[in-house]
Backbone as JSON, one array per atom type, in Angstrom:
{
  "sequence": "MPKNASPVFETEKNRVEAGTLYLVSTPIGNLADLSERAKKVLSEVDFVAAEDTRKSGLLLSRVGIHRPMVSYYEHNKRERGEEIAARLAAGEACALVTDAGTPAVSDPGEDLVALCAARGIPVRPVPGPVASVAALTVSGLPTGRFCFEGFLPVGNSERQERLSALAREERTMLFHEAPHKLARTLNDLAGALGNERRIAICRELTKLNEEVVRTTLGNAAEQYRSCTPRGEFVLVVEGAPPAEKPAEPDTAVAEYVRFLETKGLSRKEAIKQAARDKEIPKNLVYRTMLEQKEIKKP",
  "N": [[92.74, -207.61, 12.15], [89.04, -206.5, 11.0], [88.32, -202.95, 11.3], [86.0, -202.53, 12.41], [85.38, -205.4, 13.71], [84.15, -207.62, 17.04], [86.27, -207.35, 19.5], [85.62, -209.71, 21.42], [85.27, -211.82, 19.67], [88.1, -212.23, 18.54], [89.06, -214.76, 18.6], [87.4, -216.81, 17.95], [86.07, -219.02, 16.02], [84.36, -218.72, 14.12], [85.34, -216.17, 13.34], [85.59, -213.01, 12.02], [87.73, -211.86, 9.64], [90.55, -210.47, 8.71], [92.34, -208.55, 5.37], [90.67, -210.5, 4.1], [88.13, -212.32, 1.7], [84.94, -212.5, 1.25], [82.19, -214.74, 0.26], [79.36, -214.69, 0.45], [75.98, -215.98, 0.15], [73.07, -215.13, -0.27], [69.68, -214.78, 0.66], [66.97, -216.62, -2.06], [65.16, -215.81, -2.22], [63.58, -215.67, 0.0], [63.63, -214.31, 3.1], [64.17, -215.07, 5.45], [65.64, -216.71, 5.24], [68.53, -215.88, 5.31], [71.36, -216.95, 6.38], [72.41, -216.8, 10.51], [75.74, -216.35, 10.68], [76.53, -215.19, 8.23], [74.71, -213.18, 8.5], [76.48, -211.97, 10.47], [79.16, -211.11, 9.12], [78.42, -209.8, 7.73], [77.87, -207.42, 8.7], [80.65, -207.44, 9.96], [82.46, -207.3, 8.02], [84.84, -204.57, 6.11], [83.75, -203.69, 3.97], [81.09, -204.18, 1.3], [81.11, -206.03, -1.65], [78.25, -205.71, -4.44], [77.01, -206.37, -6.84], [74.36, -205.12, -6.9], [73.98, -202.56, -5.63], [71.9, -201.41, -4.74], [69.4, -203.31, -3.78], [70.82, -205.0, -3.02], [71.69, -203.14, -0.66], [69.4, -202.21, 0.58], [68.07, -205.04, 0.99], [70.32, -206.03, 3.28], [69.34, -203.22, 5.04], [66.71, -204.32, 5.97], [67.48, -206.1, 7.42], [68.91, -205.17, 9.7], [71.1, -203.96, 8.95], [73.81, -201.92, 7.83], [76.82, -200.98, 5.83], [79.47, -199.4, 4.88], [79.1, -199.31, 1.05], [80.68, -200.67, -2.51], [79.49, -201.52, -5.82], [80.07, -204.13, -7.84], [79.58, -206.2, -10.79], [79.1, -207.01, -14.18], [80.29, -205.19, -15.98], [81.7, -202.71, -15.02], [84.22, -205.32, -13.92], [86.31, -205.71, -14.12], [88.01, -203.35, -13.44], [86.93, -202.11, -11.52], [87.72, -204.6, -9.59], [89.99, -205.22, -9.56], [90.48, -202.72, -7.89], [89.61, -203.58, -5.76], [91.14, -206.35, -4.71], [92.99, -204.57, -4.27], [93.0, -203.26, -2.1], [91.47, -205.67, -0.17], [94.41, -206.52, -0.4], [95.16, -204.62, 1.71], [94.67, -205.47, 3.3], [92.19, -204.49, 4.22], [88.56, -206.34, 4.9], [86.07, -207.63, 2.62], [82.62, -208.55, 1.82], [81.56, -210.44, -0.41], [78.22, -210.17, -2.88], [75.8, -211.66, -4.6], [73.16, -210.82, -6.1], [70.73, -212.28, -5.69], [70.71, -215.51, -3.87], [74.59, -217.66, -4.6], [77.35, -215.95, -5.17], [79.33, -216.29, -7.35], [78.4, -218.15, -8.86], [77.84, -218.29, -11.64], [78.16, -215.87, -12.65], [79.56, -212.14, -12.24], [81.28, -212.64, -10.63], [82.96, -215.13, -9.92], [85.16, -214.09, -11.38], [86.31, -212.12, -9.65], [87.37, -214.06, -7.19], [89.47, -215.49, -8.99], [90.85, -214.06, -9.58], [91.96, -213.32, -7.2], [92.38, -215.59, -6.01], [95.0, -215.79, -7.62], [97.12, -213.88, -6.44], [97.13, -214.86, -3.99], [95.17, -213.98, -2.04], [93.37, -215.26, 1.11], [90.36, -216.55, 0.52], [86.97, -216.96, 1.52], [83.89, -218.77, 2.21], [80.54, -218.36, 2.68], [77.89, -220.0, 3.31], [75.06, -220.87, 1.63], [71.68, -220.37, -0.05], [70.98, -221.79, -2.48], [69.4, -221.38, -5.8], [69.54, -223.28, -8.37], [70.44, -225.96, -7.14], [68.18, -225.53, -4.88], [65.87, -226.32, -7.11], [66.94, -228.95, -8.13], [66.61, -230.79, -5.66], [63.72, -230.8, -5.36], [62.8, -231.78, -8.09], [62.22, -234.43, -8.64], [63.47, -236.01, -10.67], [66.38, -237.84, -10.2], [68.98, -237.18, -8.31], [72.07, -238.31, -8.5], [73.78, -237.9, -9.27], [74.4, -234.4, -11.76], [74.46, -231.77, -13.61], [75.62, -228.7, -13.69], [74.19, -226.43, -15.74], [73.5, -223.68, -16.04], [72.72, -220.62, -18.16], [71.97, -221.11, -20.71], [73.75, -220.69, -24.58], [73.48, -217.45, -26.23], [74.06, -216.76, -29.13], [72.85, -217.94, -32.21], [75.18, -220.39, -33.69], [76.35, -220.99, -31.51], [74.77, -221.91, -28.96], [73.41, -224.31, -30.62], [75.47, -226.07, -31.17], [75.71, -226.31, -28.28], [73.64, -227.48, -27.08], [73.95, -229.81, -28.91], [76.21, -231.37, -27.54], [74.91, -232.08, -25.37], [72.64, -233.11, -25.65], [74.23, -235.82, -25.26], [74.61, -236.88, -22.36], [74.45, -237.3, -19.49], [74.51, -236.76, -17.24], [71.44, -235.54, -13.99], [70.42, -232.46, -15.99], [70.5, -229.31, -15.17], [69.68, -225.63, -15.55], [69.68, -221.79, -15.81], [67.0, -219.53, -16.05], [65.79, -216.61, -17.74], [62.59, -215.31, -17.66], [61.22, -213.89, -20.8], [62.75, -214.94, -22.43], [62.03, -218.35, -21.92], [60.12, -219.4, -23.25], [61.3, -219.81, -26.41], [63.93, -221.99, -25.59], [62.67, -223.31, -24.24], [62.08, -224.84, -26.36], [64.07, -225.28, -27.42], [65.36, -226.86, -26.47], [64.03, -229.48, -26.87], [64.12, -229.59, -29.17], [66.47, -230.83, -29.71], [66.67, -232.78, -27.3], [65.27, -233.7, -27.13], [60.98, -234.49, -27.71], [60.24, -235.92, -25.26], [61.73, -236.49, -22.51], [62.08, -235.95, -19.66], [61.11, -232.68, -17.16], [61.34, -230.57, -15.03], [60.07, -227.49, -14.51], [60.88, -224.4, -12.37], [60.09, -222.55, -10.61], [60.15, -218.46, -9.13], [61.57, -219.72, -6.72], [61.26, -220.45, -3.04], [59.54, -217.97, -2.67], [56.07, -216.44, -2.2], [55.02, -217.34, -4.69], [55.99, -219.5, -5.29], [56.33, -222.5, -7.74], [56.47, -225.76, -9.08], [56.72, -227.05, -12.13], [56.39, -230.61, -13.22], [56.83, -232.1, -16.15], [56.77, -233.81, -19.39], [59.68, -232.22, -21.44], [59.03, -231.75, -24.09], [55.87, -231.02, -23.6], [56.02, -229.01, -22.53], [56.41, -226.96, -23.43], [55.19, -226.67, -25.41], [53.34, -225.61, -23.95], [53.85, -223.53, -22.93], [54.29, -221.69, -25.1], [52.09, -220.5, -25.6], [51.26, -218.66, -23.26], [52.49, -216.32, -20.68], [55.09, -216.64, -19.68], [55.77, -215.37, -15.63], [58.14, -213.77, -13.41], [61.6, -215.66, -12.25], [63.26, -218.36, -13.37], [64.22, -222.07, -12.9], [65.51, -224.54, -14.43], [65.14, -228.47, -14.62], [66.91, -230.58, -16.04], [66.25, -233.56, -17.23], [68.86, -235.98, -17.91], [69.68, -237.72, -20.54], [69.37, -241.76, -21.68], [71.8, -244.42, -20.28], [74.77, -244.84, -22.38], [74.53, -247.67, -24.74], [76.58, -250.16, -24.16], [79.76, -251.68, -25.75], [79.66, -254.28, -28.04], [80.95, -257.09, -26.98], [84.54, -258.52, -28.08], [84.4, -261.19, -30.78], [85.83, -263.99, -30.39], [86.08, -265.92, -33.12], [85.6, -264.1, -34.78], [88.08, -263.7, -35.44], [89.18, -265.84, -36.32], [87.3, -266.11, -38.81], [88.49, -263.55, -40.03], [90.94, -265.23, -40.57], [90.14, -267.0, -42.2], [89.55, -265.73, -44.32], [91.03, -265.21, -45.24], [92.06, -267.26, -46.37], [91.16, -266.78, -49.08], [91.67, -265.56, -50.3], [91.5, -262.95, -49.9], [93.15, -259.6, -49.1], [94.72, -259.01, -45.49], [92.85, -256.73, -44.81], [90.85, -256.05, -46.48], [89.49, -259.35, -45.93], [89.02, -258.09, -43.27], [86.74, -255.81, -43.73], [85.16, -257.64, -44.94], [84.13, -259.7, -43.05], [83.54, -258.44, -41.12], [80.47, -257.51, -43.23], [79.03, -259.93, -43.62], [78.99, -260.95, -40.59], [77.81, -258.6, -39.51], [79.06, -256.68, -37.65], [80.13, -253.23, -36.12], [83.06, -252.5, -38.08], [85.47, -251.67, -36.63], [85.03, -253.04, -34.53], [85.81, -256.1, -35.54], [87.96, -255.59, -36.71], [89.41, -254.65, -33.09], [89.25, -257.03, -31.96], [91.04, -258.05, -33.73], [93.15, -256.81, -32.73], [93.32, -258.32, -30.52], [93.68, -260.58, -30.35], [96.35, -260.69, -31.52], [96.9, -260.81, -33.91], [97.44, -258.28, -35.8], [98.92, -255.49, -35.33], [99.34, -253.24, -33.44], [99.11, -249.89, -34.72]],
  "CA": [[91.24, -207.33, 12.75], [89.33, -205.42, 10.2], [88.33, -202.09, 12.68], [84.6, -202.73, 13.28], [84.78, -206.34, 15.01], [84.64, -206.65, 18.59], [87.55, -207.89, 19.89], [85.21, -210.84, 21.89], [85.52, -212.34, 18.19], [88.94, -212.57, 18.37], [89.69, -216.14, 19.18], [86.02, -217.44, 17.85], [86.36, -219.8, 14.62], [84.18, -217.91, 12.81], [85.24, -214.48, 13.1], [85.88, -211.85, 10.5], [89.92, -211.81, 9.32], [91.32, -209.1, 8.3], [92.83, -209.14, 4.53], [89.83, -211.6, 3.82], [87.83, -212.15, 0.91], [84.15, -213.97, 1.82], [81.48, -214.98, -0.68], [78.74, -214.27, 0.87], [75.27, -216.39, 0.22], [72.13, -214.22, 0.49], [68.11, -215.02, -0.05], [66.94, -216.09, -3.02], [63.16, -214.83, -2.15], [62.23, -215.94, 1.85], [64.45, -214.08, 3.97], [64.25, -215.65, 7.12], [67.12, -217.75, 4.61], [69.37, -215.92, 5.83], [71.5, -217.43, 7.91], [73.27, -216.33, 11.51], [76.74, -216.4, 9.87], [76.16, -214.52, 6.69], [74.59, -211.81, 9.26], [78.21, -211.75, 10.94], [79.99, -211.54, 8.19], [77.95, -209.2, 6.32], [78.1, -206.74, 9.74], [81.68, -206.62, 10.73], [83.22, -206.67, 7.37], [84.9, -203.08, 6.03], [83.16, -203.18, 3.22], [80.4, -204.95, 0.81], [80.91, -205.63, -2.94], [77.25, -205.93, -4.71], [75.98, -206.66, -8.0], [73.18, -204.07, -7.18], [74.06, -201.84, -4.1], [70.56, -200.34, -4.58], [68.59, -204.37, -4.33], [71.6, -205.42, -1.48], [71.8, -202.65, 0.03], [67.29, -203.04, 1.18], [67.97, -206.49, 2.16], [70.88, -205.16, 4.83], [68.9, -202.8, 6.03], [65.78, -204.75, 6.64], [67.79, -207.13, 8.97], [69.71, -203.59, 10.72], [73.04, -204.06, 8.78], [74.38, -200.89, 7.06], [78.07, -201.53, 5.79], [79.87, -199.65, 3.59], [79.03, -200.57, -0.26], [80.8, -200.52, -3.85], [79.31, -201.59, -6.94], [81.0, -205.31, -9.01], [79.25, -206.27, -11.69], [79.18, -208.05, -15.39], [80.31, -204.18, -17.42], [83.02, -202.73, -14.37], [84.08, -206.28, -13.34], [87.81, -205.97, -14.58], [88.89, -202.67, -13.01], [86.1, -202.54, -9.97], [87.53, -206.02, -9.44], [91.34, -203.96, -9.05], [90.1, -202.34, -7.13], [88.54, -204.53, -4.23], [91.96, -207.04, -4.36], [93.93, -203.56, -3.44], [92.47, -203.39, -0.44], [91.93, -206.56, 0.58], [95.52, -207.06, -0.38], [95.58, -203.45, 2.15], [93.96, -205.98, 5.09], [90.08, -204.19, 4.77], [87.84, -207.18, 4.64], [85.29, -208.03, 1.85], [81.63, -209.4, 1.73], [80.61, -210.28, -1.99], [77.02, -210.21, -2.73], [74.89, -211.03, -5.76], [71.13, -210.33, -6.26], [70.1, -213.26, -4.84], [71.88, -216.55, -4.09], [76.01, -217.61, -4.46], [78.12, -215.87, -6.0], [80.79, -216.79, -8.23], [78.31, -218.96, -10.14], [76.85, -217.26, -13.08], [78.08, -214.13, -12.07], [80.71, -212.81, -12.05], [82.16, -212.79, -9.21], [84.44, -216.02, -10.62], [86.72, -212.96, -12.13], [87.04, -211.81, -8.27], [87.74, -215.33, -6.92], [90.27, -216.31, -9.53], [91.81, -212.63, -8.87], [92.33, -213.29, -5.35], [92.73, -217.03, -5.72], [95.72, -216.07, -8.32], [97.18, -213.39, -6.05], [97.7, -215.28, -3.04], [94.06, -213.35, -0.84], [91.75, -215.72, 1.12], [88.37, -216.21, -0.11], [86.09, -218.04, 2.48], [83.17, -219.46, 1.17], [79.81, -218.53, 3.76], [77.09, -220.99, 2.18], [73.38, -220.56, 1.42], [70.62, -220.83, -0.75], [71.67, -221.45, -4.47], [68.11, -221.39, -6.06], [69.95, -224.47, -8.69], [70.36, -226.88, -6.62], [67.31, -226.18, -4.31], [65.3, -226.8, -7.82], [67.48, -230.14, -8.01], [65.82, -231.39, -4.94], [62.68, -230.68, -5.6], [62.49, -231.82, -8.5], [61.84, -236.08, -9.03], [64.41, -236.17, -11.14], [67.44, -238.89, -10.55], [69.73, -236.05, -7.68], [72.77, -238.54, -7.34], [74.62, -236.95, -10.5], [74.06, -233.85, -12.11], [75.81, -231.13, -13.97], [75.41, -227.41, -13.84], [74.63, -225.0, -17.19], [73.21, -222.01, -16.0], [71.97, -219.97, -19.02], [72.06, -221.43, -22.67], [74.0, -219.41, -25.3], [72.88, -217.24, -26.98], [74.76, -216.99, -30.51], [72.42, -219.77, -32.62], [75.49, -221.12, -33.57], [77.37, -221.83, -29.58], [73.39, -223.01, -28.67], [73.33, -225.52, -31.18], [76.83, -226.71, -30.28], [76.26, -226.89, -27.06], [73.09, -228.24, -26.59], [74.37, -230.97, -29.71], [76.58, -232.3, -26.78], [74.4, -232.2, -23.83], [72.08, -234.64, -26.12], [74.48, -237.89, -24.16], [74.83, -235.7, -21.8], [73.41, -238.83, -18.82], [73.56, -236.51, -16.09], [70.39, -234.58, -14.83], [70.96, -230.82, -16.28], [69.9, -227.51, -14.21], [69.8, -224.44, -16.64], [69.16, -220.49, -15.0], [66.16, -218.78, -17.75], [64.8, -215.49, -18.08], [60.57, -215.61, -18.71], [61.03, -213.2, -21.43], [63.49, -216.53, -23.2], [61.68, -219.78, -21.71], [59.83, -220.26, -24.48], [62.55, -220.24, -27.13], [64.07, -222.62, -24.66], [61.68, -224.84, -24.05], [61.45, -225.14, -28.15], [65.61, -226.07, -28.72], [65.99, -228.48, -25.89], [62.96, -230.33, -26.77], [64.46, -230.17, -30.41], [68.17, -231.33, -29.65], [66.82, -233.74, -26.4], [63.7, -234.96, -27.3], [60.04, -234.42, -26.94], [59.65, -237.15, -24.45], [62.92, -236.06, -22.1], [61.46, -235.26, -18.55], [61.77, -231.42, -16.72], [60.85, -230.03, -13.83], [60.38, -225.97, -14.25], [61.1, -224.37, -11.24], [59.78, -220.9, -11.03], [60.05, -218.31, -8.11], [61.68, -220.37, -5.24], [61.37, -219.86, -2.18], [58.73, -216.81, -2.82], [54.25, -216.32, -1.89], [54.14, -217.89, -5.88], [56.84, -221.06, -5.91], [55.71, -223.44, -8.12], [57.12, -226.61, -9.53], [55.79, -227.83, -12.7], [56.68, -231.46, -13.3], [56.23, -232.66, -17.35], [57.94, -233.24, -20.38], [59.86, -231.63, -23.02], [57.43, -231.46, -25.85], [54.47, -230.53, -22.88], [56.37, -227.98, -21.9], [57.31, -226.61, -24.95], [53.81, -226.18, -25.73], [52.12, -225.04, -22.92], [54.23, -221.98, -22.58], [54.02, -221.16, -26.69], [50.6, -220.02, -25.42], [51.69, -218.23, -22.17], [53.45, -214.87, -20.99], [55.54, -216.32, -17.95], [56.02, -214.32, -15.06], [58.6, -214.71, -12.43], [63.18, -216.22, -12.68], [63.1, -220.18, -13.81], [65.45, -223.23, -13.13], [64.91, -225.64, -15.33], [65.61, -229.35, -13.98], [66.13, -231.61, -17.11], [66.77, -235.4, -17.32], [70.13, -236.74, -18.35], [70.21, -238.95, -21.11], [69.91, -243.03, -20.69], [73.19, -244.68, -20.53], [74.69, -245.78, -24.09], [74.72, -249.12, -24.86], [77.51, -250.95, -24.18], [79.77, -251.87, -26.63], [79.81, -255.9, -28.08], [82.33, -257.84, -26.18], [85.09, -259.2, -28.77], [84.13, -262.95, -30.55], [87.06, -264.66, -30.37], [85.7, -266.45, -33.46], [85.44, -263.47, -35.61], [89.24, -263.5, -36.3], [88.87, -267.1, -36.98], [86.97, -266.37, -39.62], [89.33, -262.83, -40.32], [92.02, -265.86, -41.12], [89.72, -267.97, -43.11], [88.94, -265.14, -45.84], [92.48, -264.89, -46.22], [92.89, -268.37, -46.67], [90.93, -267.43, -50.2], [92.54, -264.72, -51.75], [91.65, -261.42, -49.9], [94.41, -259.48, -47.6], [93.96, -258.62, -44.34], [92.34, -255.48, -44.31], [89.01, -256.64, -47.1], [88.92, -259.87, -44.86], [88.18, -257.06, -42.21], [86.06, -255.25, -43.89], [84.21, -258.79, -45.65], [83.6, -260.34, -41.65], [81.97, -256.59, -40.29], [79.51, -257.44, -43.37], [79.46, -260.93, -42.85], [78.21, -260.74, -38.86], [76.76, -258.09, -39.13], [78.35, -256.2, -36.96], [80.95, -252.74, -36.62], [84.53, -253.08, -38.5], [85.67, -251.29, -35.84], [84.73, -254.19, -32.96], [86.22, -256.59, -35.49], [89.33, -254.19, -36.09], [90.3, -254.83, -31.91], [88.88, -258.7, -32.04], [92.44, -259.14, -33.88], [94.52, -256.52, -31.64], [93.76, -258.36, -29.04], [94.4, -261.71, -30.51], [97.67, -260.73, -31.67], [96.38, -261.02, -35.33], [97.68, -257.22, -36.45], [99.66, -254.54, -34.21], [98.84, -251.35, -33.39], [99.64, -248.36, -35.4]],
  "C": [[90.61, -206.55, 11.81], [88.14, -204.61, 11.61], [86.85, -202.79, 12.99], [84.23, -204.31, 13.57], [85.26, -206.23, 15.8], [85.44, -208.18, 19.02], [86.7, -209.29, 21.2], [85.19, -212.35, 20.32], [86.89, -213.3, 17.98], [89.67, -214.13, 18.37], [88.55, -217.61, 18.16], [86.21, -217.54, 16.15], [85.81, -219.39, 13.82], [84.45, -216.49, 12.34], [85.44, -214.13, 12.15], [86.96, -211.55, 9.96], [90.06, -211.0, 8.73], [91.88, -209.69, 6.24], [91.44, -210.35, 3.54], [88.29, -211.57, 2.62], [85.93, -213.5, 1.01], [82.6, -214.19, 1.1], [80.38, -215.43, 0.33], [76.94, -214.83, 0.56], [73.77, -215.71, 0.44], [70.56, -215.63, -0.33], [68.02, -215.09, -1.55], [65.26, -215.87, -3.73], [62.49, -214.77, -0.54], [63.48, -215.38, 2.39], [65.34, -214.38, 5.22], [65.29, -216.38, 6.5], [68.52, -217.22, 4.51], [70.52, -216.1, 7.0], [71.86, -216.62, 9.13], [74.7, -215.51, 10.72], [76.91, -215.66, 9.03], [75.37, -213.27, 7.36], [76.1, -211.12, 10.29], [78.06, -211.21, 10.08], [79.5, -210.3, 7.68], [78.13, -207.52, 7.9], [79.59, -206.32, 10.17], [82.6, -206.5, 9.88], [83.26, -205.34, 6.37], [83.59, -203.05, 4.7], [82.56, -203.99, 2.38], [80.75, -204.49, -0.67], [79.71, -206.59, -3.3], [77.19, -206.03, -6.13], [75.46, -205.46, -8.09], [73.08, -203.4, -6.14], [72.92, -201.55, -3.8], [69.79, -201.94, -3.96], [69.61, -205.03, -3.17], [71.34, -204.38, -0.4], [70.63, -202.2, 1.44], [67.81, -204.31, 1.96], [69.4, -205.97, 3.57], [69.86, -204.32, 5.32], [67.97, -203.02, 6.59], [66.2, -205.81, 7.93], [68.87, -206.0, 9.89], [70.53, -203.73, 10.26], [73.13, -202.83, 7.57], [76.09, -200.88, 7.02], [77.72, -200.53, 4.37], [79.75, -200.11, 2.05], [79.87, -200.41, -1.56], [80.21, -202.0, -4.89], [80.18, -203.15, -7.79], [79.89, -205.66, -9.76], [79.61, -206.62, -13.19], [80.4, -206.42, -16.42], [81.58, -203.5, -16.6], [83.7, -203.87, -13.5], [86.46, -205.95, -13.41], [88.25, -204.64, -13.74], [88.05, -202.64, -11.56], [87.12, -203.81, -9.31], [89.52, -205.59, -8.59], [90.95, -203.29, -8.05], [89.91, -202.67, -5.79], [90.62, -205.22, -3.89], [92.53, -206.22, -3.62], [93.16, -203.67, -2.45], [91.35, -204.63, 0.25], [93.39, -206.87, 0.57], [96.24, -205.88, 1.23], [94.93, -203.82, 3.7], [92.67, -205.49, 5.19], [89.52, -205.82, 4.55], [86.48, -207.4, 4.12], [84.49, -209.01, 1.62], [81.18, -209.35, 0.12], [79.54, -210.93, -2.03], [76.62, -209.85, -4.31], [74.01, -210.92, -5.73], [70.42, -211.09, -5.78], [70.99, -214.8, -5.05], [73.85, -216.72, -3.6], [76.39, -216.91, -4.64], [79.01, -216.3, -6.46], [80.46, -218.0, -9.5], [77.21, -218.63, -10.45], [77.05, -216.9, -12.67], [79.62, -214.05, -11.64], [82.29, -212.53, -10.94], [83.01, -213.86, -9.23], [85.33, -215.6, -10.68], [87.0, -212.93, -9.96], [88.02, -213.47, -7.58], [88.61, -215.72, -7.38], [90.93, -214.54, -9.41], [92.84, -212.58, -7.93], [93.3, -214.25, -5.57], [95.09, -216.55, -6.68], [97.03, -214.7, -7.55], [97.57, -213.81, -4.36], [96.49, -214.79, -1.48], [93.2, -213.85, -0.74], [90.25, -215.25, 0.52], [87.6, -217.48, 1.25], [84.57, -218.14, 2.05], [81.43, -219.16, 2.62], [78.38, -219.2, 3.2], [76.24, -220.21, 2.72], [72.39, -220.48, 0.54], [71.01, -220.85, -2.25], [69.87, -222.5, -5.1], [69.08, -222.95, -7.27], [70.09, -225.98, -8.2], [69.1, -227.42, -5.66], [66.11, -226.28, -5.77], [65.83, -228.51, -7.95], [66.04, -230.45, -6.65], [64.71, -231.58, -4.82], [61.65, -231.88, -6.73], [61.82, -233.3, -9.61], [62.6, -236.21, -9.81], [65.71, -236.85, -10.81], [68.68, -237.12, -10.16], [71.36, -236.86, -7.6], [74.16, -237.92, -8.56], [74.24, -236.07, -11.4], [75.42, -232.62, -12.54], [75.16, -229.74, -14.72], [75.49, -226.04, -14.99], [74.85, -223.87, -17.07], [73.1, -221.3, -17.29], [72.69, -220.74, -20.65], [73.19, -220.15, -23.2], [73.35, -218.73, -25.91], [72.61, -216.75, -28.29], [72.78, -218.67, -31.6], [73.07, -220.71, -32.64], [76.26, -222.53, -32.26], [75.95, -222.2, -29.12], [73.24, -223.96, -29.24], [74.3, -226.62, -30.46], [76.41, -227.38, -29.18], [74.83, -227.74, -27.13], [72.93, -229.38, -27.86], [75.24, -232.14, -28.21], [76.05, -232.33, -25.69], [73.08, -233.25, -24.2], [72.44, -235.68, -25.97], [75.13, -237.06, -23.27], [74.06, -237.13, -20.53], [72.74, -238.04, -17.73], [72.5, -235.29, -16.1], [70.81, -233.01, -15.02], [70.5, -229.36, -15.85], [70.64, -226.32, -14.91], [68.98, -223.06, -15.95], [68.49, -220.42, -16.64], [65.11, -217.44, -16.81], [63.66, -216.17, -18.41], [60.64, -214.94, -20.21], [61.79, -214.59, -22.48], [63.08, -218.05, -22.74], [60.84, -220.47, -22.43], [60.65, -221.01, -25.61], [63.63, -221.42, -26.53], [63.63, -223.59, -24.71], [62.07, -225.88, -25.32], [62.92, -225.94, -28.04], [66.16, -226.99, -27.42], [64.99, -229.43, -26.18], [63.18, -230.81, -28.55], [65.83, -230.82, -30.37], [67.83, -232.35, -28.27], [65.42, -234.98, -27.16], [62.35, -234.33, -26.6], [59.6, -234.97, -25.76], [60.66, -236.98, -22.77], [61.94, -235.73, -21.07], [62.35, -233.81, -17.69], [61.06, -231.16, -16.07], [61.16, -228.25, -14.37], [59.78, -225.55, -13.05], [61.01, -222.59, -10.63], [59.32, -220.35, -9.25], [60.21, -219.25, -6.51], [61.61, -219.8, -4.55], [59.95, -218.51, -1.44], [57.58, -216.89, -2.62], [54.74, -217.32, -3.41], [55.1, -219.15, -5.95], [56.0, -221.75, -6.68], [56.89, -224.43, -8.94], [56.57, -227.56, -10.42], [56.53, -229.6, -13.68], [56.56, -232.07, -15.13], [57.83, -233.36, -18.02], [58.69, -232.23, -20.94], [58.9, -230.59, -24.12], [55.23, -230.87, -25.13], [55.54, -229.35, -22.75], [56.4, -227.06, -23.19], [56.15, -226.21, -25.95], [52.84, -225.64, -25.12], [52.68, -223.6, -22.52], [54.74, -221.18, -24.14], [52.88, -220.15, -26.46], [50.85, -219.01, -24.04], [52.48, -217.6, -22.05], [53.92, -215.48, -19.44], [55.8, -215.09, -16.93], [57.73, -215.14, -14.3], [60.65, -215.05, -13.61], [62.74, -217.61, -12.11], [64.41, -220.91, -13.5], [64.67, -224.03, -13.57], [65.83, -227.02, -15.09], [65.48, -230.57, -15.28], [66.97, -233.26, -17.14], [67.06, -235.48, -18.46], [69.41, -237.64, -19.16], [70.26, -240.81, -21.33], [71.18, -243.22, -21.32], [73.01, -245.2, -22.32], [74.62, -247.03, -23.32], [75.87, -249.64, -25.07], [78.4, -251.54, -25.58], [80.22, -253.51, -26.67], [81.1, -255.95, -27.89], [83.02, -258.64, -27.44], [84.45, -261.04, -29.24], [85.6, -263.42, -30.98], [87.32, -265.78, -32.08], [85.92, -265.52, -35.28], [87.01, -263.47, -36.13], [89.72, -265.27, -36.81], [88.63, -267.2, -38.4], [87.76, -264.99, -40.82], [89.67, -264.02, -41.85], [90.83, -267.02, -42.55], [89.33, -267.16, -44.05], [90.16, -264.95, -46.35], [92.64, -266.14, -46.58], [92.18, -268.35, -48.8], [91.38, -266.24, -51.06], [92.78, -263.23, -50.68], [93.05, -260.32, -48.76], [93.41, -258.53, -46.47], [92.55, -257.55, -44.47], [91.18, -255.59, -45.43], [88.7, -258.25, -46.37], [88.24, -259.02, -43.97], [86.2, -256.84, -42.23], [85.01, -256.63, -44.42], [83.52, -259.5, -44.49], [82.62, -259.03, -41.1], [80.44, -257.6, -41.3], [78.84, -258.44, -43.15], [78.57, -261.22, -41.45], [77.72, -260.18, -39.01], [77.34, -256.98, -38.05], [80.05, -254.77, -37.23], [81.83, -253.25, -37.06], [85.72, -252.36, -38.04], [86.15, -252.51, -34.62], [85.79, -255.77, -34.09], [87.8, -257.05, -35.97], [90.6, -254.86, -34.87], [90.13, -255.88, -31.76], [90.55, -259.07, -32.66], [93.83, -258.13, -33.32], [94.45, -257.23, -30.83], [94.06, -259.61, -29.16], [95.62, -261.79, -30.81], [97.55, -260.6, -33.51], [97.22, -259.89, -36.08], [98.03, -256.31, -35.33], [99.53, -253.39, -34.15], [100.03, -250.61, -34.41], [100.56, -247.7, -34.64]]
}
């Protein structure tokens, strides 16, 4: 049991356990969203690993919690991750927090979780606010199937490759974006997915200036091209319409191919000619012949 944990919690389901990494979700804007369990864990672990110790330290002080803190962020995650893992292996309990929301989601905490998993160190989630899911729920777009894309790549080639793949994505897509990159991202999304694709632009969720703009990609790109956005954004983008199912093979096609063969065409030539005459894809003719056992699989 961590040194500062009360013995009264020894048999409690939510007790803080030694040698365990806790992923503690913190508010994305409204302090009241910090759960009672999160407060309990944060107040009882041996130390807190934070992306920004100053920002997280202020959060803890506002709820009356004072724990030793270490920094853990993108540029020190390799060496600091080893240090944290060693302390966990020695029996200490640690709470990992990010600047806001759930750690390890589009966040360097992902690496620490992977390190702990590889070494058999227990990792426990303390659920709470998630900006992307909060945005999804108020977007007005389909929520049954969605995918989290986080931040788009910055490099042009990687960015275009990702956008090209997403053009066929049928699920609702969730993106994070910083204000100074918003105009470029909206313009790129409109170019890759089409101006008419619906989008919900969610700004400063749970904060005083919370705003949700429901529009199309084309309108959004135009609107933010001429204004200076402020705050943090989650973009919820409508997925592509379902792809049309391929036509079912027509058994008469096989007969037509055989008829063309009687005219002296080879099997390959007959398939091509049948596709042209019937105005159907050549691979559909080929598939029909396979199903009719007129040709064998290679």
